N, C-alpha and C positions, 0 to 999 in steps of 0.2 A: 422131642422131635424139633428139629430145625426148620424154620420157615424163611422164606425169601425175604419177607418184610417184617418189621416190627409192628407197624401200625397202618391200617388203611382208614382214611377218614372219608365218609360219604356226604358230600355237600360242602362247599367252599363259600359259605355266607359268613355271618359274624362269628358264630361258634366255630365253625370249621377253620377260618383263617387264623384266629388266635390260637387254637389248639395246635394247628400245624406249625406255626411259628414257635410255640414253646417246645413242642416235640423236636423240631429241628435244632434247637439250641442244646438239646440233649444228645445229639449226634446219632439219632435213631434213623433207621430206614423207613421211609415214609412215602406213600402214595396217597393222593388225593382224587377222587372221583367227583366230577362236576358235570351235570347234564346241561346247564346253561352258562350264564356268565359269572365269573369271579365276582364276589361282592355280595351276592344274594339280595334279599329284600332290602336291607339297610341301604345299600348304595343305589339300587335301581328302582325301587318301588316304595320305600320306607323313609327312614330318617333323613337322609341326604336331600332327596327331592322336596319332601315336605318341609324342612327347615329353611330350604332355599326359597320355596314359595313364601313361607311365613315372612322371611326378611323382606321381600318385595312388597308384601301385603302391609307390613308395618310402616314402610316408607309412605305408602299411600295413605295410610291412616294419620300419620303425623302431618302430612299436607293438608288433609282435610280438617284437622283439628288444631292447626298452628295458631289459631286465635287464642287458645288457653295459654300461650307462652308470649303473648305480645307481638306475634308475627301474622301477617295478613294471611288468612287460610285461603286456599285455593282448592277447587275440585281437581284431582289429578286426572290426566289423560292416560288411561292404562292401555298399553298395547299388550294384550295377553300372549300374543305369538312371541314378542320380545322377552316376556317374562319366562315362557316356556324354554326359549332359546338359552336363557341364562341358566335355567335348571340343568339343561343338558350339557352346557359348557362345564359347569361344576362337577357333574358326574363324570364327565370324560377326563377332567383334570385328575381326579381321585383315581379312576380306572388306569390311568397312564402312569401313576406314580405309586402311591402306597398299596393300591389293590392290583398292581399289574402282574401278569403271569411271570415276567421275567424276574421280579422281586422274589418270588416264591421258588422258582427253579434255581435261582442263585443261592438259595439256602440249602440246596440239594434235595428239594421236595419234587417228586414226579407227579406231574399233572396229567390225569386220564380223563379224556372226554368221553361222555356217554352216560347211560343210565346204570345204575348198579343194582345187583341182586345178590342176596347172600345165599351161596350154594350150600355151605355148611358153616359151622362155627369158626372156620378159619380160612374160608375161601370166599372171595367176592368176584362174581362174574360180571364183566362189562363187555358186552358183545361176545366176541369169540375168544376173548382174553380172560384168564382167571388169575387173580392176585391172591397169592399165599401169604397169610399174615398171622402174627401171633394175636393181635387185637383188631377190633373193628370199632370205630366210633361214629354213630349216626348223627349227623347235623343236617338233616334234610329240611328243616324248618317247617313253615306252614303256609296257608294261603287264605284269602278271605273266604268266609263262609257265605253260602248263597241260600237264604231262607226259602222254604217251600211255600211261595205265594202264587196263587192263581194269576196266570197272565204275564208274570214277571219275565220269563224267558222269551216269550213272544214280543213284548214291548222292547226288551234290551235294556241294559243297565251298565253302569261303570262301577268298578271296584278300586280299592286302593293300588292295584296292579295296573289296570287298564287306563286309569285316570291320567297318567302321565304320557299316554300315547297320542292324546289329542293335540291338534295343532293350535286351536284356540279354545278356551274354556267355554262351556255352555252358557247360554244366555240366562238361564235360571236352573236352580238345583232343588230337588227333594232329597234329602239324606235320611236314610232308614237306619237308625241306631244312634246311640248317645254315648258311645265309649271314646277314649282318647283320639283315635284316628279320626273318627267322624267329626268330633267337635273342633280339633285343630284345622281340618280342612274347611269346615263350615265357616269358621271365623275368617280364614284367610280369603275364601272366596267372596264373602260379604264385603270385606275391606277392599277387594279389587272391583267392587260394584255390582256383584252378581246377587240377585235376589235368592235367599236361601231359607228353606223350611227344614227344620230337623224334627223327625218323628221318633220319639223315644217311648218304648213300651213301659218302662218303669216309672216310678214317682219322681225320679230325678236323673240327671245325666251323671256320668262318671260314678257309678255306684260303689266302687272300692275306695274312694277318697273321703276325706272328712267332711260330712254333710254341711257343717256351718260354712266352711269355705267354698264348697260347690255352690251353696246359695248364693253368696256373694258374686261368684263367677257367672252364675246364670243370670243375674241382674245385668252385668256388664255386657254379656252377649245379646241379651234382649235390648238394652239401650242402643247397641250398634246397629240393630235392625234385623237381628236373626228371628225368625218366626219359629220359636221353640215350643213344640207341642209335646206335653207329657202325658203319660198314660194313654198313648195313641195305639189303637189296634190296627194293623194293617191287614186287610182282608183279600184285596185283589188289585191288579194293575190292568189299565186298558191304555189304548192310544186313541185320542180324539183330536182330529184336526192337526195332526202332525205332533201333538204334545203328548207327553206321558202323564196319565192320571192315576194317582194312588187312591184307592176307596178304602175306607175304613170307619173307625168311630172313636169318640173320645166320651168317657162316662155314659155310654149307652146311646149317644146321639150320632147319627151317621154323618160322616165328613168326607170331603174329597180335597185333594191337593193336586195342583198342576204345575208342571215345570217342563223345561226342554229336555232335562236329563234326570235319571235317578242314579244316586250314588249310594251303594251298600256300605254300611259300617256296622255290620251285625255279628262281629266276632270273627274267629279264625278257626281252621281245622288243620290238623297235622298232616304232613306229607309222608304217608306210610304206604301208599300203594306201590305195587310192583316190586318191593324190596324182598319179598319171600320171607317175611317175619313169621307169619302164622305157620308156615311149613317147618320152620326152625325151632318153634316153641317159644318165640319172643311174644309176650303178651302186649296186646294193644287195647287200651280202653278208649272211650269216646274222646277224652282230651288228648291222648297221645300215647306213646310207648311208655309202658310202666317200667320204672327203675327203683332201685333201693336208694338209700341215703348216700351211696357211694357212686350212683348213677350207672350201676350195672343192671342190665336186663336179666331175665331169667336164664339166659345163656351166659355163663361167666366171662367169656371172651368178647362179648358184645356190649358196648356202653352206648349211651345216648345222652345228648345234650341240646339245649336250646328250645326253640319253639316246638320241636317234634315231641317233647315230653309234656308240654302243656302246662308248665308251672307258671313262672313269670315270663311273659312275652315281651322281653325287651333285649335289645342288642347287647347291653352291658351284662345282663344275666347270662346270655348264651355264651358270651366270651369267658366269663367266670367259670361257668360249668364246664365248658371244654377244657379249660386248663386243669380244673379239679379232677376231670376224668383221666386225663393223661398222667397227672401226678399219681393217681390211685393205681393205674397200670403198672407204672415203672419205678416207683420210689418204695422204700421200705415203710411200714407202717400204714395204716389206713385212716382216712379222713372222711369227714362228712361235707356234703355239698349244700348244706341247709343254712347257708349264710343269710344274714339280713340283706334284702335287696330294696333299695331305694328306687323310686321312679318319679318321673315329672311328665306331666301333660303340658306341651309347649303352646298353649294359648298365651294370650297377652291380657293380664298378668299370667305368669306360669303358675302351675299348681303342682307342688312337690309334696311327696309322702315318704315317711320312713316309719317302720314299726306299726304299733297299734294305733287304730283310731280311738276316739273317747269312748264310744260304745263298746268296743272290744276290750279295752282296758278295764272298764267297769264290770263287764260280764265275768272277767277273770279275777279281778282283785276287789271288787265291791268299793267299800267306803275309804279304802287305802289310797284311792286314786285322786289326784289333784290335776286341774287343767289350768295352765298358765298362758295368758294371752298378751300379745303386744300388737294392737291394731296399727296399721301404717299410718292412720290419721295422726298418730302421736310420734311418727318418725320425721326427723328434721329433714333427712335426704329425700324421703318419699314426698314430702311437701314441696321441697325445692324442685324435684323432678315433675310435679304434678301427677303423682301415681299414688294416691292415698287410698285406693280401693283394694283391700287385702289385710292380711294379718299373719302373724307367726303364732302358731299354737304348739305348746310343748305339754305333753302328757306324762305325768310322773306317778310312781308307786313308791311311797315312803322316800320321797325326794330323788329316786332313782329314775332317770329318763328312759321311758319304754316307747314313746311315740313322739313324732314331730311332723308337723304339716305346715306348709307355707304357701300363701297366695301372694305373689309378689313379682315384679320384674326380676329376671334372674333367679328365681326360686330354685331352679335346677342346680345352679352354682352354690347357693346358700345351704342346701340340705346336707351337703357332705359333712360339715362340722357336727351337726346333730346326729348324723348316721353313726359317725365314729363314736359319739358319746353313748348311744344306745348300744353299740356293739361291744364297748368296753365297760358297760354297766356303770357308766359315770353318774354321780349325783349332780343335780342341776346346780346346787351351791358351789360345787367344785369347778363347774364351767365358768363361774364368775371370775376366777383368777386369771383367765385368758383375757388380755386387753384386746379389744376390738377397735379397728380404725374408725375414727370419726371424720366426717359423716358418711356412713354407709348404711344400707338397709340391715346389714349383719349387726349393726350396733343394737338393733332391737333384740337379737338373740342375747347379747351381753347384758342388756337391761332386764330382760326376764330372769337371767341367772343371778344378776346383782340383787334383784328384789328377794330372790329366794335365800341368798346369802345374808341380806339385811334382816330378813325374818328370823333367820337363825341366830344372828348376832344379839337381836333384841331378847332372846330367851336367856342370855347370859348378861343382861345389863347390870346385874348386881355386882358383877366382877370389875366394872368400870372404876378406874382410879378417879376419886373425886377431889 
């Protein structure tokens, strides 16, 4: 049966945009349905505004700590309204260029404004219009989770979405949650002079990352003045004297924390409402739409990618999955979308992660695991830059790299080399043949690999010509 379109993509955020661009390069008939603004969370409430904010906060921090570099330190005069104007200017520039509607319509992609509902496996209803298509790709993303806490709704709160709508930042913040978004924003706000308390229910922040490096980062955050409260149970919220008060406990002792505003950083939930998925037979679990290794739902013509499937909640993961889904729809042969996904939390220093943690590797491989460390305190470049808090940690099994973790300035840039090594099943000693530029922080990766190569060479010392 012939269809009017080859592909309808629902959602034009990170996953949808990359998928649409790839599909357009194949000269397919494409329509994209978007109920809000092109760019999705990444542009409007996620990566772009948060990293722009972090850049301003870093400047303030350097001014405050300039004495470390032989320059007179000054307390910066922070105009948060101006900081927010800069954030919006960066967003507007991207929206007018790389993420502009004209760019995508110029590729031959039809943009349809409105909320989508799947009427059947090949029809997407948008208002009074029905789009007839061979395939559907759901890229509807997610939104901040709101925990069920007594009094929270009445007191009011900010999320990673509404945080950017303010004209000036709050005078003080209590952040509920200790994941990447919460910790990035907490450090940035503290550097801009805002008192910040972080309440984390678990025994540590950033629970998916390597605990050794998380511990070092925790110390950095506390040294900068963040009140980081671990194993905190939030029980209720009230408003007293115009301030929001979070009531809870730590280790069984009642506590209360006051601030001008509450910022929620307690995870995300998928955007699946109103799509007609249950009626169509598409399974939805608590974390998101259920898909197979090819990103297909239970309905073969309907695929899903990005935050809506609840796997790795990162912009780069969404883009990768969107492309893999389109490739599976239209190319011969079938592939898997279970690729290695690195990530980075953009604190200062940054914390990057690829592959297994030490604990995960030992659980899977036991005594075959070796852990190789290069503290930044032994990095010439880190010493020169005054940034010696951190390390490079490489996890191997029989010399093959299975995990890599970096706490360092620009760790997000550095992790790519080790991600490739993990993906290719490379041995650490093999990585030693790559010459690293000196002096860089990446020299530390080369030093770890060189030490492994030297150890291997020592086993053959009897072959040395004397």
